[in-house]
C-alpha positions in Angstrom: 23.1 -24.8 10.3 23.9 -22.6 7.3 25.8 -19.3 7.6 22.7 -17.5 6.2 20.5 -19.1 8.9 23.0 -18.3 11.7 23.1 -14.6 10.5 19.3 -14.3 10.5 19.1 -15.8 14.0 21.7 -13.4 15.2 19.8 -10.5 13.8 16.6 -11.7 15.3 18.2 -12.1 18.7 19.3 -8.5 18.6 15.6 -7.3 18.4 14.5 -5.6 21.7 12.5 -7.7 24.1 8.9 -8.2 22.8 5.8 -7.1 24.6 3.5 -9.8 23.4 0.3 -8.5 25.0 -1.5 -5.4 26.2 -1.3 -5.1 30.0 -5.0 -4.1 30.1 -6.5 -6.7 27.8 -4.1 -9.5 27.3 -4.5 -9.1 23.6 -1.8 -8.9 21.0 -2.0 -5.2 20.1 -1.0 -3.7 16.7 -0.7 0.0 16.0 -1.9 1.6 12.8 -1.4 5.2 11.8 -3.5 6.0 8.8 -5.8 8.7 7.5 -9.4 8.6 8.7 -10.1 12.2 7.8 -9.0 14.5 4.9 -8.6 13.9 1.2 -7.0 10.4 1.6 -9.3 9.2 4.3 -10.8 6.3 2.3 -7.4 4.7 1.9 -7.0 4.3 5.7 -10.6 3.5 6.3 -10.8 0.7 3.7 -7.4 -0.8 4.6 -8.3 -0.9 8.2 -11.7 -2.5 7.5 -10.2 -5.2 5.4 -7.6 -6.1 8.1 -10.3 -6.2 10.7 -12.4 -8.6 8.6 -9.6 -11.2 9.0 -8.5 -10.4 12.5 -12.2 -10.6 13.7 -12.4 -14.0 12.0 -9.2 -15.2 13.7 -10.4 -13.8 17.1 -13.7 -15.6 16.8 -11.9 -18.9 16.5 -9.8 -18.2 19.6 -7.0 -16.0 18.3 -3.5 -17.0 17.3 -1.2 -19.0 19.6 -3.8 -18.4 22.4 -4.1 -14.6 22.0 -6.6 -12.4 20.2 -5.4 -9.6 18.0 -6.4 -6.0 18.6 -5.8 -3.4 15.8 -5.7 0.1 17.2 -5.9 2.9 14.5 -4.9 6.5 15.1 -5.9 9.1 12.5 -2.9 11.0 11.0 -4.8 12.8 8.2 -2.0 11.8 5.9 0.2 14.3 7.7 3.8 13.2 8.5 4.1 15.1 11.9 0.9 13.4 13.1 2.1 10.0 11.9 5.3 10.5 13.9 3.4 11.5 17.0 1.1 8.5 16.6 4.1 6.3 16.4 5.6 7.7 19.5 2.3 7.0 21.3 2.3 3.4 20.1 5.9 2.9 21.3 5.0 4.4 24.7 2.0 2.1 24.9 4.3 -0.9 24.1 2.3 -2.2 21.2 3.6 -5.5 19.7 4.0 -4.2 16.1 3.1 -1.4 13.7 0.8 -2.5 10.9 -0.6 -1.0 7.7 0.7 2.6 7.8 -0.7 4.5 4.8 1.6 6.6 2.6 5.2 7.3 1.8 5.7 10.6 3.7 3.9 9.4 6.8 5.9 6.1 6.8 9.1 7.9 6.3 8.3 10.1 9.3 7.9 7.0 11.4 11.0 5.2 10.1 13.6 6.7 12.4 11.5 5.6 15.4 11.1 2.1 13.8 14.9 1.9 13.3 15.7 3.0 16.8 13.1 0.8 18.5 13.4 -2.3 16.4 9.6 -2.8 16.5 8.2 -4.8 13.6 6.9 -2.4 10.9 4.6 -4.6 8.7 3.2 -3.9 5.3 3.1 -0.1 4.9 0.7 1.0 2.1 3.4 2.4 -0.1 5.7 1.2 -2.9 8.5 3.7 -2.3 12.0 2.4 -2.7 13.1 4.8 0.0 11.4 2.5 2.5 12.9 -0.7 0.9 16.5 0.2 0.3 18.4 -0.7 2.3 16.3 -3.5 3.6 15.8 -3.4 7.4 15.4 -6.6 9.5 12.3 -5.4 11.2 10.5 -3.9 8.1 8.3 -6.2 6.0 6.6 -5.2 2.7 3.8 -7.1 1.0 2.8 -5.0 -2.0 4.8 -4.5 -5.1 6.9 -1.3 -5.4 6.2 1.9 -7.4 9.1 0.9 -9.6 7.1 -2.3 -10.5 3.9 -0.3 -11.1 5.3 2.5 -13.2 7.4 0.0 -15.3 4.2 -1.8 -16.3 2.4 1.5 -17.1 5.3 2.8 -19.2 5.7 -0.5 -21.0 1.9 -0.6 -21.7 2.0 2.9 -23.3 5.2 2.0 -25.3 3.5 -1.2 -26.6 0.6 1.0 -27.8 3.1 3.1 -29.7 2.8 6.1 -27.3 6.1 7.7 -26.3 5.2 11.2 -25.1 4.6 10.6 -21.4 4.1 13.3 -18.7 4.0 12.9 -14.9 1.6 14.6 -12.5 2.9 14.2 -9.0 2.5 15.1 -5.4 5.3 17.4 -4.2 6.7 15.0 -1.6 8.5 11.7 -1.1 5.5 9.8 -2.6 5.4 11.9 -5.8 9.2 11.7 -6.1 9.1 7.9 -5.8 6.6 7.7 -8.6 8.5 10.1 -10.8 11.7 8.2 -10.2 10.1 4.9 -11.2 8.6 6.4 -14.3 11.8 8.1 -15.3 13.7 4.9 -14.8 11.3 2.9 -17.0 11.4 5.6 -19.7 15.2 5.8 -19.6 15.3 2.0 -20.4 13.4 2.9 -23.6 15.6 5.8 -24.4 12.9 8.3 -23.4 12.2 10.9 -20.7 9.1 12.6 -19.3 7.9 15.4 -21.7 6.5 17.4 -18.8 6.2 17.2 -15.0 3.5 19.1 -13.0 3.2 19.1 -9.2 0.8 19.9 -6.4 1.0 20.1 -2.6 -0.1 17.2 -0.5 -3.6 17.4 1.0 -4.7 20.0 -1.5 -6.4 20.0 -4.9 -4.5 23.0 -6.2 -3.7 21.4 -9.6 -4.2 24.3 -12.0 -0.5 25.0 -12.6 0.2 21.4 -13.2 -2.6 21.2 -15.7 -1.1 24.1 -17.7 2.4 22.7 -17.6 1.3 19.2 -18.8 -1.4 20.2 -21.3 1.1 22.5 -23.1 3.4 19.5 -23.8 0.5 17.6 -25.4 1.5 14.2 -24.0 0.1 10.9 -25.2 -0.5 9.8 -21.6 -0.1 11.1 -18.0 1.2 9.0 -15.2 -0.5 10.3 -12.0 1.2 10.0 -8.6 -1.2 11.6 -6.1 -4.2 11.2 -3.8 -7.6 10.5 -5.3 -9.1 13.9 -4.8 -6.2 15.7 -6.5 -6.0 13.1 -9.3 -9.7 13.5 -9.9 -9.4 17.3 -10.0 -6.5 17.0 -12.5 -8.4 14.7 -14.8 -11.5 17.1 -14.8 -9.4 20.2 -15.4 -7.2 18.7 -18.0 -10.2 17.4 -20.0 -11.9 20.8 -19.6 -8.7 22.3 -21.1 -9.0 20.1 -24.1 -6.6 17.3 -23.2 -7.7 14.0 -24.8 -4.9 11.6 -23.8 -4.9 8.7 -21.4 -4.6 8.9 -17.6 -2.7 6.2 -15.6 -2.7 6.0 -11.8 -0.6 3.9 -9.4 -2.5 1.8 -6.9 -2.1 4.2 -4.0 -4.7 6.5 -5.5 -7.4 4.1 -4.2 -9.4 2.6 -7.0 -12.8 2.8 -5.3 -12.1 6.3 -3.9 -11.1 7.6 -7.4 -14.1 6.1 -9.1 -16.5 7.5 -6.4 -14.9 10.9 -6.8 -15.1 11.0 -10.6 -18.4 9.1 -11.0 -19.2 8.9 -14.8 -16.0 10.8 -15.6 -14.0 7.8 -14.5 -14.6 6.1 -17.8 -11.4 5.0 -19.4 -9.0 6.0 -16.5 -6.4 3.3 -15.9 -5.1 2.2 -12.4 -2.3 -0.2 -11.8 -3.1 -2.8 -9.1 -0.9 -4.7 -6.7 -3.7 -7.0 -5.5 -5.8 -9.6 -7.4 -9.1 -8.5 -8.9 -11.4 -8.3 -5.8 -14.7 -8.8 -7.5 -14.2 -12.4 -8.7 -13.9 -15.6 -6.6 -11.6 -17.2 -9.2 -8.5 -16.7 -6.9 -8.8 -18.6 -3.6 -7.6 -15.8 -1.4 -10.2 -13.5 -3.0 -12.9 -16.1 -2.5 -12.0 -16.2 1.2 -12.1 -12.4 1.3 -15.5 -12.2 -0.4 -16.9 -14.7 2.0 -15.7 -12.5 4.9 -17.2 -9.4 3.3 -20.6 -11.2 2.8 -20.5 -12.5 6.4 -19.8 -9.0 7.8 -22.9 -7.5 6.2 -23.7 -3.9 6.9 -21.8 -1.4 4.7 -18.9 -3.8 4.0 -18.1 -4.0 0.3 -15.4 -5.4 -1.9 -12.6 -3.1 -3.2 -8.9 -3.2 -3.8 -7.9 -1.3 -0.6 -10.0 -3.5 1.7 -8.7 -6.6 0.0 -5.1 -5.4 0.6 -5.8 -5.0 4.3 -7.3 -8.5 4.4 -4.3 -10.1 2.6 -1.9 -8.2 4.9 -3.7 -9.5 8.0 -3.7 -13.1 6.7 0.1 -12.9 6.0 0.8 -11.4 9.4 -1.2 -14.1 11.2 0.6 -16.8 9.1 3.9 -15.3 10.2 2.9 -15.6 13.8 1.7 -19.2 13.3 4.9 -20.2 11.6 7.0 -18.5 14.4 5.0 -20.6 16.9 5.3 -17.9 19.5 3.7 -14.4 19.8 7.1 -12.7 20.1 8.7 -10.3 17.7 11.5 -12.8 17.1 8.8 -15.5 16.3 7.0 -13.1 13.9 10.2 -12.2 12.1 11.4 -15.8 11.7 7.9 -16.9 10.6 7.7 -14.2 8.0 11.2 -14.9 6.8 10.2 -18.5 6.2 7.6 -17.5 3.6 9.7 -17.9 0.5 8.3 -19.0 -2.8 4.9 -19.6 -1.2 1.6 -19.9 -3.1 -0.6 -18.1 -0.6 -4.0 -19.2 -1.9 -3.2 -17.9 -5.4 -1.2 -14.9 -4.3 2.5 -15.7 -4.7 4.9 -14.6 -1.9 8.6 -14.6 -1.6 9.7 -12.8 1.6 13.4 -13.0 0.8 16.2 -11.0 2.3 15.0 -7.8 0.8 11.7 -8.3 2.8 9.5 -7.5 -0.3 7.1 -10.3 -0.6 5.3 -9.5 -3.9 6.0 -8.0 -7.3 2.5 -8.7 -8.6 1.1 -5.9 -10.8 -1.7 -5.7 -13.3 -3.7 -2.9 -15.0 -7.4 -2.2 -14.5 -9.7 0.3 -16.2 -12.5 2.3 -14.6 -16.0 2.3 -16.1 -18.4 5.2 -15.9 -20.8 3.4 -13.6 -18.6 2.7 -10.6 -17.2 -0.5 -12.0 -13.7 -1.8 -12.7 -12.6 -4.1 -15.5 -9.3 -5.8 -16.1 
């Protein structure tokens, strides 16, 4: 046995005893704190719907290792204190793992409880480095980081000969993570943001940010915010005469931003950390689209829902590889997923516990569509 393997097993052995079932139902219970109300609601709703698509499919076939999976979602309204309270409730209820939290500030509010309890914290919907460094043995990331996303955006602008770049950001840990990533990418090119404008989380009070950024006349604006605030900024900046390009990171929620802007979405760019969800060319997307079709009703394909589906598939694969519905089994199963072609989505859950660095750019059309 290698030293690395012995070290990993030692760390796994130090995890607290796992509660692998709900005492009431016998199911494997996962807790998700995410917005179901407020200006970021569509992110939580769509991520949860996508995850349920796959968990329902697994449950219909008998579950995993003999148990069905139950995903319990509590609304936090994208508010850190509520996310912390939800996490405390999940811990008191002895859930097996925490799954698919939405947002940087809300995930950071839960992180001290995650550290103290040792409960698995799987695939938060955030790319903030503050949740990734240092890596924790019970925290697992699927999506690429905001550093990955902002580097691609800055390099795209630079390749187009555009160097005057401003940042519109939410005034919290999420906005700071995006600003840090953008600044790092610009610094590598000998540049810096020409202006920074901020707004408060869960508001659309963007007027001062519009003034600050429009005055600098940037070639492009990197937006690090929620979809309602980013849409408000785009409208007000254009009304003020700004004619440059808008770039958003994936957390904005592509469908939500498009729905909010309608025909005004034309030309807005969004970086993506999941494959294009509207084509069956990639096997994991084909599987997802089949599940969306089978679900019927108001189920529809979009990036956030696909991310929930991919997260659920990886979680279940971790359980299957661990061969036991225990926290130790889950961790060892996920750790084994190194340099894996996961139906066209490449994973490498190495010791930094960040499985993917996949990023590409998409552009919104004016009719609710998205093109690559």
